[in-house]
Backbone of each chain as ProteinMPNN parsed JSONL, in Angstrom:
{"seq_chain_A": "MLHIVNKSPTERNSVESCLAHAKKGSKVLLIEDAVYAATKGGAAEARVRSAMADVTIYALQPDLAARGMADRVIDGVNLVDYGGFVDLVAEQANCQSWL", "coords_chain_A": {"N_chain_A": [[66.543, 21.219, -7.037], [66.288, 23.777, -3.999], [64.647, 23.174, -0.974], [64.422, 25.487, 1.569], [63.482, 25.517, 4.958], [62.297, 27.11, 7.591], [60.915, 27.267, 10.095], [59.767, 25.649, 13.227], [57.457, 22.508, 13.279], [55.712, 22.471, 15.123], [55.225, 25.235, 15.114], [54.243, 26.087, 12.697], [53.018, 24.963, 9.275], [55.134, 25.059, 7.321], [56.773, 23.068, 7.173], [55.371, 21.077, 6.622], [54.159, 21.539, 4.322], [56.01, 22.07, 2.482], [57.066, 19.629, 2.084], [55.074, 18.344, 0.881], [54.73, 19.367, -1.449], [56.865, 19.434, -2.222], [59.445, 17.748, -5.082], [60.001, 14.408, -6.46], [63.068, 13.805, -5.714], [64.177, 16.18, -4.705], [65.608, 18.608, -2.87], [65.57, 19.02, 1.105], [66.512, 21.574, 2.875], [66.839, 21.98, 6.765], [66.365, 24.612, 8.598], [67.236, 27.127, 11.19], [64.594, 27.191, 13.616], [62.953, 25.048, 12.031], [64.714, 22.628, 12.654], [63.714, 21.461, 14.633], [61.902, 19.635, 13.386], [63.727, 17.434, 12.111], [64.318, 15.721, 14.568], [63.972, 13.008, 16.591], [61.359, 11.721, 18.156], [59.995, 14.663, 17.889], [57.484, 16.203, 16.461], [57.441, 15.806, 13.758], [58.446, 13.647, 13.289], [57.916, 10.818, 11.828], [56.505, 11.873, 9.876], [58.639, 12.996, 8.446], [59.987, 11.215, 8.182], [58.92, 9.332, 6.445], [58.818, 10.928, 4.082], [61.462, 11.026, 3.431], [61.634, 9.135, 1.703], [61.592, 10.167, -1.079], [62.705, 12.626, -1.238], [65.604, 14.184, -0.103], [66.674, 14.942, 3.075], [68.045, 17.845, 5.082], [70.065, 18.898, 7.655], [70.565, 21.683, 9.546], [73.388, 21.845, 11.279], [74.623, 23.494, 13.348], [72.402, 24.922, 14.238], [70.631, 22.775, 15.488], [72.667, 22.256, 17.596], [72.313, 24.662, 18.808], [69.952, 24.287, 19.995], [70.048, 22.339, 21.533], [69.888, 19.478, 20.591], [71.641, 18.027, 19.139], [72.029, 15.233, 19.791], [69.856, 14.214, 18.996], [69.195, 13.402, 16.463], [67.025, 12.419, 13.489], [67.594, 9.178, 12.15], [69.508, 9.438, 9.294], [68.977, 11.855, 8.414], [70.717, 14.21, 6.745], [73.799, 16.27, 8.107], [74.961, 19.566, 7.925], [77.098, 22.459, 8.045], [77.538, 26.23, 7.87], [78.824, 26.13, 5.536], [78.58, 23.706, 4.329], [75.475, 24.684, 3.798], [75.735, 26.51, 1.881], [77.086, 25.099, -0.157], [74.913, 23.548, -0.618], [72.842, 25.452, -1.947], [74.556, 26.324, -3.844], [74.75, 24.059, -5.539], [72.379, 23.38, -6.398], [70.015, 24.3, -8.699], [68.343, 25.873, -8.434], [66.64, 28.039, -5.386], [64.412, 27.594, -2.6], [62.792, 29.442, -0.097], [60.858, 28.619, 2.614], [58.718, 30.834, 3.672]], "CA_chain_A": [[65.628, 22.203, -6.166], [66.805, 22.994, -2.78], [63.952, 23.739, -0.525], [64.635, 25.788, 2.904], [62.376, 25.92, 5.958], [62.955, 27.62, 8.866], [59.783, 27.289, 11.355], [59.202, 24.31, 13.851], [56.251, 22.077, 12.689], [54.76, 22.73, 16.272], [54.606, 26.826, 15.152], [53.809, 26.186, 11.145], [52.734, 24.253, 8.44], [55.747, 25.027, 6.541], [57.796, 21.877, 6.921], [54.75, 19.605, 5.526], [53.623, 22.298, 2.911], [57.007, 22.13, 1.934], [57.038, 18.134, 1.911], [53.789, 18.018, 0.072], [54.961, 20.204, -2.258], [58.614, 19.238, -3.191], [59.162, 17.067, -5.836], [60.947, 13.787, -6.159], [64.769, 13.766, -6.017], [64.512, 17.393, -4.59], [66.707, 18.559, -1.475], [64.962, 19.956, 2.199], [67.387, 21.649, 4.398], [66.222, 22.527, 7.98], [67.373, 25.665, 9.316], [66.426, 27.884, 12.534], [63.437, 26.061, 14.431], [62.955, 23.931, 11.593], [65.589, 21.186, 12.889], [63.038, 20.482, 15.725], [61.687, 18.513, 12.524], [64.613, 16.396, 12.072], [64.561, 15.247, 15.551], [63.403, 11.795, 17.209], [60.415, 12.104, 19.073], [59.613, 15.539, 17.708], [56.192, 16.225, 15.869], [57.341, 15.926, 12.298], [59.152, 12.401, 12.838], [56.833, 10.355, 10.707], [55.958, 12.998, 8.417], [60.205, 13.494, 7.701], [60.722, 9.848, 7.575], [58.288, 8.677, 4.993], [59.375, 11.822, 3.08], [62.714, 10.839, 2.803], [61.696, 8.292, 0.153], [61.373, 11.063, -2.016], [63.58, 13.689, -1.109], [66.975, 14.381, 0.857], [66.577, 16.118, 4.078], [69.313, 18.014, 5.819], [69.587, 20.09, 9.17], [71.761, 22.971, 9.926], [74.224, 21.346, 12.253], [75.01, 24.425, 14.668], [70.77, 25.286, 15.027], [70.512, 21.939, 16.125], [73.528, 22.227, 18.545], [72.334, 25.722, 19.578], [69.035, 23.889, 20.725], [70.463, 21.036, 22.502], [68.956, 18.669, 20.011], [72.374, 18.079, 18.183], [72.166, 14.053, 19.564], [68.787, 13.557, 18.393], [68.753, 13.553, 14.752], [66.698, 11.041, 12.759], [68.967, 8.567, 11.154], [69.189, 9.22, 7.7], [69.278, 13.426, 7.729], [72.14, 14.502, 6.801], [73.922, 17.314, 8.813], [75.556, 20.328, 7.44], [77.602, 23.395, 9.009], [76.957, 27.011, 6.695], [79.434, 26.315, 4.291], [77.451, 22.975, 3.872], [74.48, 25.264, 3.283], [76.701, 27.294, 1.136], [77.133, 24.278, -1.287], [73.556, 22.831, -1.084], [72.517, 26.181, -2.606], [75.243, 26.419, -5.308], [74.78, 23.007, -6.538], [71.117, 23.337, -7.099], [69.694, 25.253, -10.108], [67.573, 27.048, -7.542], [66.268, 27.555, -4.157], [63.086, 28.585, -2.339], [62.75, 29.815, 1.188], [59.143, 28.376, 2.982], [58.856, 31.797, 4.67]], "C_chain_A": [[65.971, 21.938, -4.699], [65.486, 23.932, -1.99], [64.418, 24.098, 1.246], [63.489, 26.361, 3.935], [62.95, 26.369, 6.864], [62.11, 27.872, 10.098], [59.641, 25.639, 11.601], [57.689, 23.981, 13.287], [55.188, 22.388, 13.76], [54.324, 24.05, 16.032], [54.014, 26.904, 13.816], [53.804, 25.0, 10.643], [53.672, 24.262, 7.387], [56.525, 23.653, 6.241], [56.574, 21.164, 6.006], [54.033, 20.457, 4.269], [54.672, 22.186, 1.785], [57.346, 20.667, 1.031], [55.715, 17.529, 0.926], [53.836, 18.292, -1.642], [56.626, 19.624, -3.158], [58.457, 17.801, -4.259], [60.319, 15.818, -5.451], [62.78, 14.038, -6.353], [65.062, 15.535, -5.219], [64.954, 17.066, -2.938], [65.796, 19.374, -0.676], [66.135, 20.315, 2.849], [66.554, 22.721, 5.131], [66.632, 23.329, 8.512], [66.546, 26.055, 10.69], [65.568, 26.964, 12.981], [63.182, 25.008, 13.925], [63.7, 22.632, 11.997], [64.657, 20.577, 13.851], [62.557, 19.543, 14.457], [62.149, 17.521, 12.195], [65.125, 15.862, 13.145], [63.531, 14.104, 15.787], [62.775, 11.989, 18.442], [59.9, 13.328, 18.917], [58.625, 15.112, 16.648], [56.249, 15.635, 14.469], [58.067, 14.345, 12.146], [58.727, 11.592, 11.743], [56.822, 10.589, 9.462], [57.579, 12.755, 7.563], [60.496, 12.122, 7.228], [59.836, 8.786, 6.493], [58.758, 9.675, 3.93], [60.521, 11.519, 2.448], [63.012, 9.596, 2.115], [61.668, 8.576, -1.027], [62.403, 11.949, -2.432], [64.428, 13.738, -0.23], [66.8, 15.482, 1.847], [67.803, 16.283, 4.434], [69.151, 18.785, 6.797], [71.027, 20.669, 9.017], [72.394, 22.663, 11.224], [74.115, 22.427, 13.783], [73.524, 25.188, 14.825], [70.424, 24.317, 15.282], [70.9, 21.864, 17.63], [72.917, 23.666, 19.148], [70.691, 25.335, 20.625], [69.071, 22.907, 21.561], [69.705, 19.917, 22.106], [69.976, 18.083, 18.844], [72.429, 15.693, 18.437], [70.556, 13.713, 19.519], [68.022, 13.682, 17.158], [68.329, 12.163, 14.373], [67.723, 10.506, 11.848], [68.506, 8.842, 9.556], [69.36, 10.665, 7.182], [70.748, 13.692, 8.159], [72.645, 16.273, 7.451], [75.135, 18.34, 8.015], [76.015, 21.626, 8.203], [76.934, 24.482, 7.522], [77.815, 26.903, 5.373], [78.62, 24.969, 3.246], [76.071, 23.491, 2.964], [74.491, 25.821, 1.926], [76.587, 26.451, -0.226], [75.975, 23.769, -1.792], [72.775, 24.035, -1.97], [73.221, 26.587, -3.854], [75.035, 25.22, -5.858], [73.253, 22.942, -6.696], [70.844, 24.478, -7.885], [68.872, 26.516, -9.762], [67.029, 26.74, -6.074], [65.141, 28.533, -3.73], [63.184, 28.33, -0.449], [61.023, 29.562, 1.631], [59.022, 29.728, 3.834], [56.856, 31.809, 4.786]], "O_chain_A": [[66.03, 20.853, -4.119], [65.295, 25.115, -2.273], [64.692, 23.201, 2.043], [62.796, 27.366, 3.771], [64.136, 26.103, 7.059], [62.513, 28.582, 11.019], [59.489, 24.723, 10.792], [56.885, 24.843, 12.931], [54.003, 22.549, 13.468], [53.234, 24.364, 16.512], [53.204, 27.822, 13.681], [54.349, 24.036, 11.18], [53.346, 23.59, 6.408], [56.812, 23.296, 5.098], [56.785, 20.758, 4.863], [53.42, 19.882, 3.369], [54.444, 22.191, 0.576], [57.71, 20.545, -0.139], [55.599, 16.411, 0.423], [53.301, 17.756, -2.612], [57.096, 19.55, -4.293], [57.528, 16.996, -4.194], [61.207, 15.928, -4.605], [63.361, 14.493, -7.338], [66.207, 15.986, -5.256], [64.83, 16.11, -2.172], [65.192, 20.295, -1.225], [66.805, 19.436, 3.392], [65.933, 23.708, 4.735], [67.578, 22.959, 9.208], [65.545, 25.498, 11.141], [65.832, 25.795, 12.697], [63.078, 23.984, 14.6], [63.214, 21.566, 11.617], [64.664, 19.355, 13.999], [62.984, 18.403, 14.641], [61.422, 16.566, 11.92], [66.281, 15.448, 13.061], [62.404, 14.164, 15.297], [63.305, 12.311, 19.506], [59.101, 13.516, 19.835], [58.714, 14.054, 16.025], [55.277, 15.039, 14.005], [58.23, 13.872, 11.021], [59.291, 11.77, 10.663], [57.006, 9.968, 8.415], [57.685, 12.427, 6.382], [61.081, 11.845, 6.181], [60.186, 7.733, 5.961], [59.1, 9.192, 2.85], [60.714, 11.646, 1.238], [64.11, 9.074, 1.927], [61.695, 7.783, -1.969], [62.89, 12.074, -3.555], [63.996, 13.204, 0.791], [66.777, 16.68, 1.565], [68.668, 15.415, 4.314], [68.097, 19.415, 6.893], [72.107, 20.279, 8.572], [71.953, 23.2, 12.24], [73.667, 22.148, 14.895], [73.529, 26.13, 15.618], [69.246, 24.555, 15.549], [70.171, 21.602, 18.587], [73.19, 23.699, 20.348], [70.378, 25.924, 21.659], [68.126, 22.637, 22.302], [68.961, 19.337, 22.898], [69.5, 17.695, 17.777], [72.761, 14.944, 17.518], [70.199, 12.75, 20.198], [66.849, 13.928, 16.875], [68.871, 11.101, 14.681], [68.463, 11.096, 11.061], [67.501, 8.534, 8.915], [69.723, 10.926, 6.036], [71.501, 13.551, 9.123], [71.95, 17.272, 7.261], [76.145, 17.807, 7.556], [75.239, 21.932, 9.109], [76.262, 24.083, 6.572], [77.531, 27.496, 4.333], [78.231, 25.032, 2.08], [75.666, 23.015, 1.903], [73.625, 25.707, 1.058], [76.105, 26.946, -1.245], [75.795, 23.523, -2.985], [71.995, 23.561, -2.797], [72.627, 27.11, -4.796], [75.18, 25.337, -7.074], [73.028, 22.012, -7.471], [71.432, 25.546, -7.714], [68.709, 27.598, -10.326], [66.946, 25.61, -5.591], [64.889, 29.669, -4.133], [63.536, 27.345, 0.199], [60.105, 30.181, 1.093], [59.354, 29.494, 4.996], [56.288, 32.55, 5.589]]}, "seq_chain_B": "MKFGILVNEGPYQHQASDSAYLFAKAALAKGHEIFRVFFYHDGVNNASRLTVPPADDRHIVNRWAALADEHKLDMVVCIAAAQRRGMMDDNESKRQGKDADNIHPSFRISGLGQLVEAGIQCDRLVVFGD", "coords_chain_B": {"N_chain_B": [[80.706, 31.421, -7.694], [77.778, 34.055, -8.094], [76.03, 34.982, -5.766], [72.721, 36.447, -4.315], [71.32, 38.002, -1.369], [68.411, 38.164, 0.563], [67.555, 40.076, 3.081], [64.318, 39.881, 5.337], [63.778, 40.522, 7.943], [63.922, 41.873, 10.869], [66.677, 42.975, 13.353], [67.779, 40.639, 16.286], [65.039, 39.934, 16.967], [64.255, 38.139, 15.543], [65.815, 35.072, 14.158], [66.571, 35.296, 11.551], [68.345, 37.467, 9.979], [70.657, 37.082, 11.443], [71.297, 33.967, 10.237], [71.372, 34.627, 7.922], [73.842, 36.405, 7.617], [75.599, 34.279, 8.451], [75.499, 32.432, 6.659], [76.344, 34.496, 4.496], [79.233, 35.042, 5.338], [80.016, 32.528, 5.159], [79.836, 31.968, 2.514], [81.355, 33.72, 1.014], [83.748, 32.794, 2.502], [84.256, 30.514, 0.858], [84.945, 31.731, -1.495], [82.956, 32.594, -3.09], [81.032, 35.045, -4.614], [79.098, 37.909, -3.17], [76.601, 39.419, -4.506], [75.164, 41.317, -3.805], [73.445, 42.708, -0.601], [70.063, 42.811, 0.126], [67.96, 44.693, 2.46], [64.836, 44.405, 3.343], [61.369, 45.18, 4.39], [60.724, 44.58, 7.512], [63.373, 44.349, 8.25], [65.25, 46.337, 7.514], [65.573, 47.644, 9.779], [68.233, 46.701, 10.809], [70.241, 48.575, 9.917], [70.476, 50.199, 11.534], [72.409, 52.693, 12.801], [72.271, 53.261, 15.712], [72.371, 51.35, 17.07], [72.465, 49.434, 20.119], [73.559, 47.128, 21.697], [73.593, 44.984, 24.615], [77.037, 44.506, 26.03], [77.921, 41.995, 25.945], [76.888, 40.762, 24.165], [76.319, 39.798, 20.638], [76.982, 42.529, 17.916], [74.807, 42.809, 15.733], [74.164, 44.64, 13.627], [76.956, 46.415, 13.545], [78.512, 44.073, 12.609], [77.556, 43.319, 10.332], [78.674, 45.308, 8.823], [81.342, 45.262, 9.22], [81.727, 42.993, 7.895], [80.71, 43.895, 5.483], [82.581, 46.052, 4.41], [85.178, 44.755, 4.45], [84.781, 42.943, 2.464], [83.719, 44.652, 0.681], [80.812, 44.844, 0.28], [77.665, 45.517, -1.447], [75.577, 46.772, 0.317], [72.438, 47.046, 0.561], [69.481, 49.139, 1.585], [65.603, 49.077, 1.994], [64.288, 52.072, 0.504], [61.525, 52.423, 1.042], [60.722, 50.883, 3.018], [62.226, 51.45, 5.099], [61.707, 54.26, 5.583], [59.14, 53.912, 6.631], [59.198, 52.747, 8.977], [61.22, 55.037, 10.18], [63.996, 55.55, 9.446], [66.353, 56.496, 8.039], [68.897, 58.02, 6.202], [71.408, 60.534, 5.828], [70.897, 62.482, 3.713], [68.082, 61.784, 3.083], [67.319, 62.436, 5.645], [67.513, 65.604, 5.695], [65.845, 65.984, 3.542], [63.133, 64.992, 4.15], [62.86, 67.04, 5.877], [63.733, 66.292, 8.675], [65.453, 65.888, 12.142], [67.348, 64.422, 12.611], [69.752, 61.704, 11.654], [70.039, 57.966, 10.973], [70.791, 55.902, 9.633], [73.487, 53.318, 9.348], [76.646, 54.198, 7.827], [77.949, 52.284, 6.147], [75.492, 50.785, 4.734], [73.204, 51.717, 2.441], [70.663, 53.651, 1.02], [68.196, 52.842, -1.056], [66.004, 51.829, -4.046], [63.286, 49.219, -4.762], [64.104, 48.192, -7.265], [66.569, 47.622, -6.859], [66.304, 45.444, -5.536], [65.302, 43.626, -7.505], [66.962, 43.773, -9.357], [69.177, 42.271, -8.381], [68.401, 39.814, -8.247], [68.214, 39.472, -11.069], [70.918, 39.458, -12.238], [71.954, 37.903, -9.961], [73.205, 34.212, -9.437], [72.252, 32.653, -7.762], [69.411, 33.48, -5.267], [68.829, 33.99, -2.192], [66.344, 33.878, 0.507], [66.04, 35.229, 3.814], [63.806, 35.317, 6.312], [61.161, 35.602, 8.469]], "CA_chain_B": [[79.096, 31.525, -8.108], [77.189, 34.792, -7.638], [74.543, 35.167, -4.406], [71.999, 37.852, -3.496], [70.737, 38.111, 0.035], [67.302, 38.986, 1.26], [66.685, 39.853, 4.759], [63.392, 40.353, 5.769], [63.41, 40.581, 9.123], [65.018, 42.807, 12.01], [67.609, 42.061, 14.299], [67.28, 40.325, 17.761], [63.768, 39.106, 16.942], [64.277, 36.823, 14.917], [66.973, 34.426, 13.413], [66.741, 35.488, 9.929], [69.49, 38.113, 9.94], [71.776, 36.083, 12.119], [71.276, 33.21, 9.496], [71.658, 35.312, 6.649], [74.827, 36.801, 8.236], [76.616, 33.292, 8.745], [75.5, 32.208, 5.365], [77.474, 35.601, 3.672], [80.335, 34.567, 5.669], [80.516, 31.141, 5.119], [79.656, 31.869, 1.127], [82.59, 34.815, 1.154], [84.977, 31.773, 2.581], [84.329, 29.476, -0.232], [85.244, 32.495, -2.464], [81.905, 33.128, -3.874], [80.772, 36.409, -4.352], [77.941, 38.394, -2.627], [76.785, 40.37, -5.766], [73.975, 42.285, -3.026], [72.598, 42.021, 0.223], [69.215, 43.429, 0.067], [67.222, 44.588, 3.164], [63.791, 44.887, 3.203], [60.289, 45.004, 5.511], [61.321, 44.887, 9.314], [64.712, 44.02, 7.56], [65.913, 47.651, 7.569], [66.483, 47.775, 11.242], [69.874, 45.871, 10.753], [71.061, 49.136, 9.478], [70.686, 51.605, 12.458], [74.05, 52.54, 13.3], [72.719, 53.729, 16.784], [72.046, 49.92, 17.552], [73.476, 49.366, 21.588], [73.205, 45.678, 22.19], [74.322, 44.516, 25.484], [78.524, 44.151, 25.427], [77.942, 40.542, 25.748], [75.91, 40.276, 22.712], [76.764, 40.016, 19.402], [76.53, 43.33, 17.627], [74.317, 42.947, 14.544], [74.687, 45.838, 12.749], [78.225, 46.273, 13.115], [78.651, 43.052, 12.055], [77.205, 43.602, 8.807], [78.993, 46.46, 8.613], [82.787, 44.805, 9.221], [81.668, 41.888, 6.884], [80.581, 44.525, 4.109], [83.96, 46.791, 4.494], [86.273, 43.879, 4.539], [84.577, 42.447, 1.003], [83.197, 45.442, -0.372], [79.915, 44.574, -0.356], [76.843, 46.194, -1.821], [73.909, 46.651, 0.871], [71.054, 47.893, 0.232], [68.072, 49.136, 2.753], [64.591, 49.452, 0.617], [63.753, 53.389, 0.922], [59.84, 53.135, 1.231], [60.653, 50.365, 4.217], [63.39, 52.479, 6.038], [60.943, 55.385, 5.771], [58.319, 53.782, 7.103], [60.256, 52.743, 10.344], [61.803, 56.113, 10.497], [65.211, 55.047, 9.416], [67.245, 57.107, 7.052], [70.19, 58.419, 5.756], [71.607, 61.881, 6.121], [70.372, 63.358, 2.226], [66.738, 62.005, 3.359], [66.435, 63.271, 6.73], [67.369, 66.963, 5.296], [64.898, 66.031, 2.321], [62.084, 65.092, 5.251], [62.739, 67.969, 7.3], [63.961, 65.76, 10.123], [66.526, 66.568, 12.839], [68.392, 63.122, 12.689], [69.507, 60.202, 10.854], [70.211, 56.937, 11.585], [71.378, 54.603, 8.925], [75.229, 53.131, 9.165], [77.515, 54.338, 6.871], [78.46, 50.643, 5.417], [74.534, 50.308, 4.086], [72.819, 52.708, 1.682], [69.381, 53.604, 0.927], [67.79, 52.349, -2.54], [64.825, 51.075, -4.179], [63.138, 47.77, -4.997], [64.845, 47.973, -8.344], [67.787, 46.965, -6.741], [66.449, 43.753, -5.523], [64.893, 43.006, -8.709], [68.308, 43.731, -10.417], [70.075, 41.421, -7.992], [67.24, 38.706, -8.928], [67.991, 39.17, -12.462], [72.291, 39.254, -12.009], [72.663, 36.511, -9.389], [72.917, 32.91, -9.869], [70.991, 32.255, -6.723], [68.596, 34.969, -4.487], [68.485, 33.347, -0.945], [66.116, 35.018, 1.321], [66.01, 35.032, 4.954], [62.872, 35.994, 6.913], [60.161, 34.988, 9.642]], "C_chain_B": [[78.537, 32.849, -7.225], [75.759, 34.753, -6.969], [74.217, 36.604, -4.238], [71.566, 37.285, -2.703], [69.712, 38.908, 0.231], [67.134, 38.789, 2.57], [65.719, 40.53, 4.912], [62.936, 40.902, 6.99], [64.426, 41.402, 10.015], [66.066, 42.062, 12.585], [67.195, 41.637, 15.721], [66.075, 39.396, 17.691], [63.948, 38.264, 16.719], [65.549, 36.452, 14.33], [67.445, 34.693, 11.987], [68.016, 36.313, 9.441], [70.97, 37.726, 10.482], [72.049, 34.951, 10.873], [71.8, 33.746, 7.776], [73.359, 35.884, 6.642], [76.28, 36.064, 8.022], [76.596, 32.876, 6.991], [76.214, 33.183, 4.348], [78.914, 34.954, 4.107], [80.864, 33.853, 4.918], [80.685, 30.97, 3.177], [81.076, 32.542, 0.859], [83.949, 34.031, 1.477], [85.273, 30.888, 1.523], [85.001, 30.393, -1.733], [84.069, 32.665, -3.743], [81.761, 34.18, -3.894], [79.462, 36.784, -4.247], [78.022, 39.605, -3.645], [75.684, 41.676, -4.717], [73.443, 41.853, -1.919], [71.665, 42.983, 0.403], [68.375, 43.479, 1.435], [66.056, 45.417, 3.469], [62.657, 44.695, 4.491], [61.338, 45.36, 6.76], [63.345, 44.776, 9.038], [66.038, 45.188, 7.741], [66.589, 48.207, 8.636], [67.432, 47.46, 11.421], [70.417, 47.011, 10.409], [70.882, 50.08, 10.583], [72.212, 51.37, 12.851], [73.626, 53.265, 14.743], [72.061, 52.336, 18.037], [73.392, 49.723, 18.902], [73.602, 47.972, 22.071], [74.01, 45.788, 23.579], [75.98, 44.201, 25.149], [78.676, 42.973, 25.286], [77.386, 39.798, 24.84], [76.572, 40.339, 21.877], [76.24, 41.26, 18.992], [76.14, 43.152, 16.254], [74.439, 43.64, 13.238], [76.194, 46.096, 12.351], [78.859, 45.38, 12.545], [78.633, 42.718, 10.79], [78.362, 44.194, 8.391], [80.758, 46.158, 8.378], [82.413, 43.758, 7.901], [82.064, 42.925, 5.53], [82.164, 45.485, 3.695], [85.118, 46.162, 4.131], [85.859, 43.268, 3.063], [83.955, 43.507, 0.161], [81.743, 45.545, -0.375], [79.29, 45.459, -0.253], [75.78, 46.004, -0.607], [73.452, 47.401, 1.216], [69.871, 48.101, 1.335], [66.872, 49.831, 1.514], [64.709, 50.744, 1.443], [62.826, 53.241, 1.786], [59.89, 52.26, 2.63], [60.962, 50.822, 4.883], [62.235, 53.761, 6.254], [59.984, 55.226, 6.508], [58.491, 53.491, 8.383], [61.01, 53.904, 10.858], [63.304, 56.031, 10.462], [65.359, 55.891, 8.341], [68.336, 57.528, 6.967], [70.3, 60.389, 5.866], [70.904, 62.83, 4.85], [68.396, 62.956, 2.588], [66.332, 62.316, 4.536], [66.186, 65.036, 5.917], [65.829, 67.132, 4.196], [63.235, 66.195, 3.095], [62.215, 65.726, 6.154], [63.082, 67.329, 8.572], [65.399, 66.125, 10.681], [67.511, 65.213, 13.154], [68.663, 61.806, 11.561], [70.291, 59.206, 11.296], [70.751, 55.324, 10.969], [73.092, 54.412, 8.775], [75.787, 53.516, 7.744], [77.856, 53.204, 5.978], [76.958, 50.529, 4.187], [74.377, 51.918, 3.504], [71.375, 52.344, 1.179], [68.918, 53.428, -0.746], [66.415, 51.782, -2.327], [64.492, 49.66, -4.622], [64.112, 47.307, -6.199], [66.285, 47.44, -8.278], [67.647, 45.675, -6.638], [66.364, 42.998, -6.681], [66.092, 42.67, -9.652], [69.388, 42.58, -9.767], [68.885, 40.181, -8.215], [67.828, 38.374, -10.222], [69.893, 38.95, -12.541], [72.78, 38.016, -10.981], [72.625, 35.176, -9.934], [72.08, 32.421, -9.077], [70.62, 33.617, -6.113], [68.598, 33.786, -3.321], [67.937, 34.33, 0.172], [65.729, 34.308, 2.583], [65.082, 35.622, 5.673], [62.26, 35.001, 7.812], [59.479, 33.738, 9.03]], "O_chain_B": [[78.692, 32.9, -6.004], [74.672, 34.549, -7.51], [74.946, 37.585, -4.086], [71.281, 36.1, -2.877], [69.81, 40.133, 0.15], [66.732, 37.785, 3.157], [65.824, 41.744, 4.734], [61.934, 41.605, 7.12], [65.628, 41.488, 9.763], [66.334, 40.873, 12.411], [66.307, 42.268, 16.294], [66.056, 38.29, 18.232], [63.889, 37.339, 17.529], [66.352, 37.324, 14.0], [68.501, 34.342, 11.459], [68.694, 35.834, 8.532], [72.075, 38.019, 10.024], [73.201, 35.05, 10.451], [72.42, 33.207, 6.859], [74.021, 35.73, 5.616], [77.388, 36.498, 7.705], [77.564, 33.025, 6.246], [76.681, 32.654, 3.339], [79.635, 34.413, 3.268], [81.808, 34.079, 4.162], [81.404, 30.142, 2.619], [81.957, 31.78, 0.459], [85.028, 34.357, 0.982], [86.424, 30.523, 1.285], [85.418, 29.847, -2.754], [84.271, 32.813, -4.949], [82.448, 34.717, -3.024], [78.612, 36.26, -4.967], [78.91, 40.451, -3.756], [75.602, 42.843, -5.098], [72.929, 40.735, -1.931], [72.082, 44.068, 0.809], [67.971, 42.363, 1.761], [66.047, 46.615, 3.753], [63.03, 44.112, 5.509], [62.317, 46.098, 6.871], [64.251, 45.188, 9.763], [67.234, 45.026, 7.983], [67.611, 48.891, 8.685], [67.871, 47.936, 12.468], [71.621, 46.778, 10.51], [71.431, 51.121, 10.223], [72.901, 50.379, 13.094], [74.549, 53.96, 15.169], [71.586, 52.346, 19.173], [74.617, 49.805, 18.811], [73.819, 47.964, 23.283], [74.956, 46.569, 23.686], [76.233, 43.677, 24.064], [79.56, 42.623, 24.504], [77.36, 38.575, 24.698], [77.628, 40.944, 22.062], [75.119, 41.498, 19.44], [77.047, 43.31, 15.437], [74.742, 43.227, 12.119], [76.63, 46.03, 11.202], [79.848, 45.72, 11.895], [79.442, 42.009, 10.192], [79.078, 43.597, 7.587], [81.38, 46.746, 7.493], [83.049, 43.971, 6.869], [83.071, 42.921, 4.822], [82.649, 45.398, 2.567], [86.029, 46.773, 3.573], [86.871, 43.088, 2.385], [83.681, 43.26, -1.013], [81.328, 46.438, -1.115], [79.577, 46.352, 0.545], [75.121, 44.965, -0.65], [73.743, 48.322, 1.979], [69.41, 47.104, 1.891], [67.051, 50.639, 0.603], [65.064, 50.775, 2.621], [62.882, 53.63, 2.953], [59.18, 52.733, 3.518], [60.143, 50.939, 5.795], [62.067, 54.076, 7.432], [59.674, 56.194, 7.202], [57.736, 54.155, 9.093], [61.467, 53.795, 11.995], [63.902, 56.445, 11.456], [64.36, 56.023, 7.633], [68.957, 57.349, 8.014], [69.387, 61.21, 5.951], [70.397, 63.907, 5.164], [67.545, 63.81, 2.339], [65.13, 62.509, 4.721], [65.099, 65.551, 5.652], [65.039, 68.073, 4.128], [62.394, 67.057, 2.84], [61.85, 65.354, 7.27], [62.677, 67.887, 9.592], [66.321, 66.544, 9.982], [68.377, 65.257, 14.027], [67.849, 61.189, 10.873], [71.25, 59.491, 12.013], [70.979, 54.226, 11.477], [73.818, 55.221, 8.197], [75.307, 53.096, 6.691], [78.048, 53.557, 4.814], [77.169, 50.26, 3.004], [75.004, 52.926, 3.83], [70.942, 51.212, 0.967], [69.552, 54.09, -1.567], [65.814, 51.423, -1.314], [65.442, 48.912, -4.854], [64.78, 46.274, -6.15], [66.986, 46.989, -9.184], [68.326, 44.819, -7.205], [67.043, 42.007, -6.95], [66.23, 41.72, -10.423], [70.272, 42.068, -10.455], [69.782, 39.512, -8.729], [67.976, 37.197, -10.553], [70.093, 37.885, -13.125], [73.779, 37.323, -11.177], [71.962, 35.018, -10.959], [71.141, 31.753, -9.51], [71.249, 34.656, -6.314], [68.339, 32.641, -3.691], [68.576, 35.249, 0.687], [65.244, 33.177, 2.622], [65.417, 36.794, 5.844], [62.657, 33.844, 7.951], [58.676, 33.084, 9.696]]}, "name": "protein", "num_of_chains": 2, "seq": "MLHIVNKSPTERNSVESCLAHAKKGSKVLLIEDAVYAATKGGAAEARVRSAMADVTIYALQPDLAARGMADRVIDGVNLVDYGGFVDLVAEQANCQSWLMKFGILVNEGPYQHQASDSAYLFAKAALAKGHEIFRVFFYHDGVNNASRLTVPPADDRHIVNRWAALADEHKLDMVVCIAAAQRRGMMDDNESKRQGKDADNIHPSFRISGLGQLVEAGIQCDRLVVFGD"}
């Protein structure tokens, strides 16, 4: 299962909701403002780090770069471009956008 | 693989339409099929042929249209969502007794059944919204 989250953890609780519901082994892709959850010193850093024990976290690199956050990514977060986004959707049996 | 894409937000206000476009473009570049792009809720505003952004900004509507024309994409605008927002094609404009139409010719107006069908026919339905 691929979970797609697009809102900053300081704007909505969708990152938290997603991580609370995602089953072990799931993949979570952070896009748009949700990439802030993948940054060191960000509001969700501790939550994301602890979630990495059960789920794999990905972040959309172009969205990190657009926000000037490309060099602040938490270690262990996997970066993908749009092609990688497509691959993640294709490789998982289903995907859920947390809108 | 066959993808369906649902766009629930309009252009320029949210990133959803940009993300959906770049996803669609990347999927096509990888040889995947886009079965349909469905524009729902404020997403119908992505289909206005009267959109005129500043010259140095991306033209979201024309960009979708160019991608659709190049790859023969089926881009469907929800009719009920469109009518609520004053979006109509020539036929609907005449039927409603209006004096203008504004749907770009690369898009077509249809109903929610087209979204349901995309959900059934596609291997994956990817949703972009606010």
